[in-house]
C-alpha positions as a printed NumPy array, in Angstrom:
array([[ 26.958, -22.095,   2.663],
       [ 26.501, -23.185,   6.279],
       [ 25.071, -26.662,   6.906],
       [ 22.917, -25.725,   9.911],
       [ 19.89 , -23.497,   9.868],
       [ 18.473, -21.856,  13.008],
       [ 14.686, -21.564,  12.866],
       [ 11.841, -20.191,  15.027],
       [  9.345, -23.033,  15.498],
       [  5.812, -22.832,  16.826],
       [  5.143, -26.328,  18.192],
       [  1.525, -25.631,  19.127],
       [ -0.706, -22.619,  19.815],
       [ -0.593, -20.841,  23.152],
       [  3.111, -21.218,  23.94 ],
       [  6.247, -19.217,  23.068],
       [  8.224, -20.149,  19.984],
       [ 11.217, -22.482,  20.17 ],
       [ 14.567, -22.036,  18.416],
       [ 15.955, -25.199,  16.862],
       [ 18.589, -26.126,  14.326],
       [ 17.715, -27.89 ,  11.096],
       [ 19.716, -28.681,   7.956],
       [ 19.449, -26.487,   4.906],
       [ 17.924, -28.451,   2.011],
       [ 20.671, -29.348,  -0.432],
       [ 18.365, -29.281,  -3.462],
       [ 15.805, -26.729,  -4.605],
       [ 13.3  , -26.678,  -7.451],
       [ 14.06 , -24.867, -10.699],
       [ 11.783, -21.93 ,  -9.827],
       [ 13.178, -21.427,  -6.33 ],
       [ 15.987, -19.466,  -4.709],
       [ 17.576, -19.603,  -1.253],
       [ 17.96 , -16.32 ,   0.631],
       [ 20.269, -15.754,   3.6  ],
       [ 18.234, -13.605,   5.984],
       [ 19.485, -10.212,   7.174],
       [ 16.193,  -8.83 ,   8.569],
       [ 12.675, -10.071,   9.338],
       [  9.488,  -7.997,   9.656],
       [  6.512,  -8.979,  11.825],
       [  2.865,  -9.225,  10.761],
       [ -0.33 ,  -9.627,  12.838],
       [ -0.691, -13.188,  11.552],
       [  2.545, -14.095,  13.369],
       [  1.085, -13.559,  16.829],
       [ -2.274, -14.979,  15.697],
       [ -0.598, -18.226,  14.625],
       [  1.182, -18.325,  17.972],
       [ -1.987, -17.7  ,  19.956],
       [ -4.866, -19.334,  18.101],
       [ -5.462, -22.839,  16.742],
       [ -6.722, -22.106,  13.236],
       [ -8.45 , -25.037,  11.491],
       [ -6.368, -24.824,   8.3  ],
       [ -2.968, -24.661,  10.058],
       [ -0.975, -27.713,  11.113],
       [  1.624, -27.556,  13.896],
       [  4.553, -27.598,  14.405],
       [  5.521, -24.962,  11.867],
       [  8.066, -22.213,  11.352],
       [  6.496, -18.745,  11.543],
       [  7.135, -15.692,   9.392],
       [  6.37 , -14.215,   5.978],
       [  8.633, -11.159,   5.527],
       [ 12.395, -11.44 ,   5.034],
       [ 15.135,  -9.458,   3.326],
       [ 18.636, -10.722,   2.613],
       [ 21.062, -11.967,  -0.022],
       [ 20.603, -14.734,  -2.584],
       [ 22.876, -17.734,  -1.939],
       [ 21.413, -20.364,  -4.289],
       [ 19.422, -20.132,  -7.53 ],
       [ 17.344, -22.668,  -9.455],
       [ 17.729, -22.934, -13.244],
       [ 14.477, -21.094, -14.052],
       [ 14.997, -18.499, -11.323],
       [ 18.44 , -17.76 , -12.809],
       [ 16.682, -15.729, -15.494],
       [ 15.96 , -13.125, -12.815],
       [ 18.415, -13.633,  -9.929],
       [ 22.044, -14.455,  -9.267],
       [ 24.001, -15.315,  -6.133],
       [ 24.742, -12.16 ,  -4.165],
       [ 21.633, -10.214,  -5.193],
       [ 20.069,  -8.108,  -2.432],
       [ 16.362,  -8.934,  -2.206],
       [ 13.17 ,  -8.814,  -0.197],
       [ 10.693, -11.65 ,  -0.445],
       [  7.38 , -13.119,   0.618],
       [  7.548, -16.505,   2.318],
       [  4.334, -18.518,   2.043],
       [  5.398, -21.413,   4.262],
       [  3.054, -20.899,   7.259],
       [ -0.027, -21.085,   5.08 ],
       [  1.178, -23.838,   2.754],
       [  2.511, -26.389,   5.261],
       [  6.07 , -25.964,   3.946],
       [  8.25 , -24.847,   6.827],
       [ 11.349, -24.643,   4.661],
       [  9.554, -21.773,   2.909],
       [  8.757, -19.832,   6.1  ],
       [ 10.631, -16.61 ,   6.873],
       [ 11.8  , -16.902,  10.489],
       [ 15.02 , -18.806,   9.878],
       [ 18.529, -18.007,   8.704],
       [ 18.056, -19.501,   5.229],
       [ 14.712, -19.301,   3.418],
       [ 13.551, -21.064,   0.249],
       [ 11.472, -18.715,  -1.927],
       [  9.338, -18.995,  -5.028],
       [ 11.318, -16.624,  -7.264],
       [  8.176, -14.817,  -8.445],
       [  7.571, -13.591,  -4.882],
       [ 10.967, -11.906,  -4.546],
       [ 12.087,  -8.389,  -5.472],
       [ 15.566,  -6.929,  -5.928],
       [ 16.27 ,  -3.886,  -3.766],
       [ 18.552,  -0.908,  -4.481],
       [ 21.944,  -0.714,  -2.79 ],
       [ 20.948,   2.443,  -0.925],
       [ 18.082,   0.613,   0.833],
       [ 18.839,  -1.257,   4.047],
       [ 17.631,  -4.823,   4.577],
       [ 15.594,  -3.614,   7.55 ],
       [ 13.756,  -1.093,   5.4  ],
       [ 13.167,  -3.612,   2.622],
       [ 11.799,  -6.27 ,   4.975],
       [  8.595,  -4.296,   5.651],
       [  7.214,  -4.721,   2.117],
       [  6.399,  -8.327,   1.17 ],
       [  3.18 ,  -9.448,   2.861],
       [  1.495,  -6.062,   3.214],
       [  2.328,  -5.102,  -0.365],
       [  1.196,  -8.48 ,  -1.71 ],
       [ -2.05 ,  -8.311,   0.269],
       [ -2.78 ,  -4.824,  -1.036],
       [ -1.861,  -5.84 ,  -4.585],
       [ -4.103,  -8.9  ,  -4.584],
       [ -7.071,  -6.92 ,  -3.246],
       [ -6.554,  -4.086,  -5.702],
       [ -5.505,  -5.855,  -8.887],
       [ -6.788,  -9.416,  -8.92 ],
       [ -9.917, -10.01 , -10.989],
       [-11.244, -11.885,  -7.946],
       [-11.437,  -8.517,  -6.155],
       [-11.246,  -4.92 ,  -7.442],
       [ -9.501,  -5.716, -10.736],
       [ -7.74 ,  -2.358, -11.162],
       [ -5.031,  -1.707, -13.748],
       [ -1.536,  -2.586, -12.548],
       [  0.734,   0.181, -11.177],
       [  3.261,   2.038, -13.315],
       [  6.241,   4.217, -12.466],
       [  4.657,   6.888, -14.699],
       [  0.902,   6.372, -14.298],
       [ -1.92 ,   7.872, -16.339],
       [ -4.65 ,   9.587, -14.34 ],
       [ -7.919,   7.654, -14.382],
       [-10.171,  10.436, -13.122],
       [-11.563,   8.011, -10.536],
       [-11.184,   7.698,  -6.793],
       [-10.694,   4.714,  -4.486],
       [-11.3  ,   4.369,  -0.758],
       [ -8.62 ,   2.805,   1.456],
       [-10.091,   2.195,   4.914],
       [ -7.238,   2.063,   7.454],
       [ -4.583,   3.984,   5.558],
       [ -1.947,   4.067,   8.315],
       [ -1.795,   0.282,   8.568],
       [  0.871,  -1.752,   6.785],
       [ -1.54 ,  -2.898,   4.075],
       [ -3.106,   0.546,   3.835],
       [  0.264,   2.294,   3.51 ],
       [  1.11 ,   0.193,   0.473],
       [ -2.399,   0.267,  -0.977],
       [ -2.308,   4.07 ,  -1.009],
       [  0.985,   4.13 ,  -2.888],
       [ -0.055,   1.431,  -5.34 ],
       [ -3.307,   3.262,  -6.107],
       [ -1.472,   6.524,  -6.762],
       [  0.77 ,   4.626,  -9.195],
       [ -2.363,   3.264, -10.862],
       [ -3.616,   6.807, -11.434],
       [ -6.34 ,   7.075,  -8.769],
       [ -7.314,   9.815,  -6.356],
       [ -6.989,   8.193,  -2.938],
       [ -9.501,   8.777,  -0.156],
       [ -8.48 ,   7.21 ,   3.144],
       [ -9.202,   6.965,   6.864],
       [ -7.012,   6.821,   9.954],
       [ -6.713,   8.454,  13.369],
       [ -5.945,  12.207,  13.408],
       [ -2.423,  11.616,  14.731],
       [ -1.605,   9.782,  11.477],
       [ -3.161,  12.287,   9.052],
       [  0.158,  13.806,   7.975],
       [  1.787,  10.382,   7.588],
       [ -1.021,   9.104,   5.374],
       [ -0.933,  12.266,   3.254],
       [  2.863,  11.981,   2.943],
       [  2.517,   8.626,   1.174],
       [ -0.057,   9.896,  -1.292],
       [ -3.551,  10.095,   0.202],
       [ -5.441,  13.026,  -1.301],
       [ -8.174,  13.267,   1.324],
       [ -8.183,  11.761,   4.805],
       [-11.022,  11.27 ,   7.278],
       [-10.998,  10.476,  10.991],
       [-12.335,   6.951,  11.296],
       [-13.474,   7.661,  14.877],
       [-15.692,  10.608,  13.869],
       [-19.412,   9.968,  14.457],
       [-20.089,  11.317,  10.954],
       [-17.279,   9.498,   9.134],
       [-19.578,   7.223,   7.133],
       [-21.765,  10.095,   6.003],
       [-18.718,  12.254,   5.216],
       [-16.941,   9.565,   3.19 ],
       [-20.072,   8.648,   1.224],
       [-20.544,  12.298,   0.299],
       [-16.926,  12.494,  -0.86 ],
       [-16.813,   9.331,  -2.983],
       [-20.156,  10.118,  -4.602],
       [-18.814,  13.419,  -5.963],
       [-17.387,  11.366,  -8.815],
       [-16.713,   7.778,  -9.853],
       [-15.229,   5.472,  -7.228],
       [-13.498,   2.256,  -8.353],
       [-14.067,   0.38 ,  -5.101],
       [-13.139,   0.026,  -1.44 ],
       [-10.216,  -1.752,   0.199],
       [-10.6  ,  -2.417,   3.931],
       [ -6.933,  -2.543,   4.926],
       [ -7.415,  -2.529,   8.712],
       [-10.013,  -2.045,  11.416],
       [-13.594,  -3.265,  11.398],
       [-15.287,  -4.521,   8.254],
       [-18.681,  -3.013,   9.009],
       [-17.965,   0.73 ,   8.384],
       [-16.59 ,   0.378,   4.822],
       [-19.357,  -2.11 ,   4.027],
       [-21.921,   0.417,   5.268],
       [-20.302,   3.09 ,   3.114],
       [-20.761,   0.833,   0.094],
       [-24.397,   0.281,   0.999],
       [-25.103,   3.995,   1.336],
       [-23.226,   5.054,  -1.793],
       [-25.079,   5.623,  -5.044],
       [-22.483,   3.367,  -6.666],
       [-22.284,  -0.424,  -6.58 ],
       [-18.896,  -0.709,  -4.856],
       [-17.162,  -3.991,  -4.145],
       [-15.419,  -4.084,  -0.757],
       [-12.197,  -6.123,  -0.639],
       [-11.453,  -6.916,   3.029],
       [ -8.482,  -8.156,   5.014],
       [-10.807,  -9.582,   7.679],
       [-13.55 , -12.207,   7.435],
       [-16.956, -10.846,   6.41 ],
       [-19.747, -12.039,   8.681],
       [-23.256, -12.302,   7.298],
       [-24.532,  -9.562,   9.594],
       [-21.784,  -7.204,   8.364],
       [-22.924,  -7.151,   4.736],
       [-26.448,  -5.84 ,   4.02 ],
       [-28.376,  -7.029,   0.99 ],
       [-26.969,  -5.673,  -2.247],
       [-23.424,  -5.098,  -0.938],
       [-20.559,  -7.223,  -2.236],
       [-17.848,  -7.755,   0.37 ],
       [-15.18 , -10.393,  -0.056],
       [-12.141, -11.312,   2.021],
       [ -8.797, -11.308,   0.241],
       [ -7.204, -14.775,  -0.134],
       [-10.517, -16.614,  -0.127],
       [ -9.364, -18.831,  -2.994],
       [ -6.185, -20.397,  -4.47 ],
       [ -3.589, -17.902,  -3.269],
       [ -0.693, -19.38 ,  -5.255],
       [ -2.1  , -18.579,  -8.696],
       [ -3.358, -15.161,  -7.571],
       [ -0.035, -14.283,  -5.941],
       [  1.786, -15.155,  -9.153],
       [ -0.49 , -12.967, -11.244],
       [ -0.309,  -9.895,  -9.028],
       [  3.221, -10.296,  -7.664],
       [  4.709, -10.628, -11.137],
       [  3.221,  -7.211, -11.916],
       [  4.178,  -5.624,  -8.587],
       [  7.342,  -7.407,  -7.332],
       [  8.924,  -7.792, -10.763],
       [  7.55 ,  -5.254, -13.232],
       [  6.868,  -2.29 , -10.93 ],
       [  8.447,  -2.243,  -7.465],
       [ 12.169,  -2.639,  -8.319],
       [ 11.962,   0.248, -10.798],
       [  9.89 ,   2.439,  -8.473],
       [ 12.312,   1.839,  -5.585],
       [ 15.342,   2.555,  -7.771],
       [ 13.732,   5.795,  -8.958],
       [ 12.886,   6.831,  -5.387],
       [  9.182,   6.891,  -6.25 ],
       [  7.998,   4.364,  -3.673],
       [  8.441,   4.932,   0.044],
       [  9.239,   2.444,   2.791],
       [  5.855,   2.289,   4.448],
       [  5.112,   1.816,   7.176],
       [  8.572,   2.716,   8.53 ],
       [ 10.645,   0.024,  10.215],
       [ 10.814,   0.051,  14.018],
       [ 13.997,  -1.97 ,  14.591],
       [ 14.153,  -4.066,  17.751],
       [ 17.318,  -3.689,  19.813],
       [ 17.531,  -7.441,  20.349],
       [ 19.076,  -9.027,  17.271],
       [ 18.831, -12.499,  15.756],
       [ 16.224, -15.222,  16.037],
       [ 16.175, -14.771,  19.814],
       [ 14.526, -11.378,  19.228],
       [ 11.537, -12.776,  17.351],
       [  9.549, -13.754,  20.444],
       [ 10.096, -10.294,  21.937],
       [  8.89 ,  -8.782,  18.676],
       [  5.766, -10.959,  18.617],
       [  4.951,  -9.895,  22.186],
       [  5.212,  -6.224,  21.172],
       [  3.06 ,  -6.795,  18.111],
       [  0.406,  -8.558,  20.165],
       [ -0.112,  -5.344,  22.155],
       [ -0.791,  -3.391,  18.958],
       [  1.282,  -1.074,  16.739],
       [  0.28 ,   1.758,  14.431],
       [  1.985,   3.401,  11.45 ],
       [  5.132,   1.28 ,  11.873],
       [  6.342,  -2.265,  11.412],
       [  8.421,  -4.19 ,  13.96 ],
       [ 11.673,  -5.454,  12.429],
       [ 14.297,  -7.838,  13.826],
       [ 17.786,  -7.732,  12.335],
       [ 19.935, -10.853,  12.111]])
């Protein structure tokens, strides 16, 4: 294995990232693996961390959460699941945990083995790189007892007879939430712009509403109150509309959100809670074991889980392409995920 590691550092907010070399750690913990990167995917938090000084983030740090590649080193505990040469996709938690060696935007990434998933040979690294953070975010919001507490997904699910609302279905989190909910046996009601209706239906949404319609709240409330709704996941967009839907519904629906919930957004009697508002490590382990280990590899191998949103591969390759990708992401993307190949 090479002795030098190229990494994309963010020295402070408000400036472009810097590429620097650093040694690859020679020792890893028993529950860790080292992955040689072949593709990185971008998330909104990447440009946010570059642009905004968040109070819980310390600089300098290496950016990035999503990476796909090959395993090059395995700890003794992780060896129960992985071996050198395995093709994988994984979630890197470094930016939020002050551990830059566990951030994605570098050539070699240290992973917690529970946050890594084997991928089938027919799947490219670029395709596989889109999954980790958006799938984990959706899984935590849907399955953790801290949020909606649904039953975990199965390759062959049993129908529950209940519905669930995914607000922002064409987003990265929404695209995976829809698929996970279908594999948990739910009817999926979702929202997006009309241009993405067919895409959202193609990944499993049963009924789709235009989030820009002046009657969308009324229409969605009428739909979910036809039967029993298990809850609401706000995957993208503003928090206020799905919270208002909960308030107007005849059912007491918890809203799991990907954005902060301001006091004025949640009327009395409505429960709305941002995902990752507590100890993310323990929650990730609970939900990612069920999704990354027990469900996703089998669903991918069986062709029952789609790459969503699709990868939009940048022409510029390698770490030098990451700043270009962040600049594109900052301007907004829809129904796709920007990917940089090594």
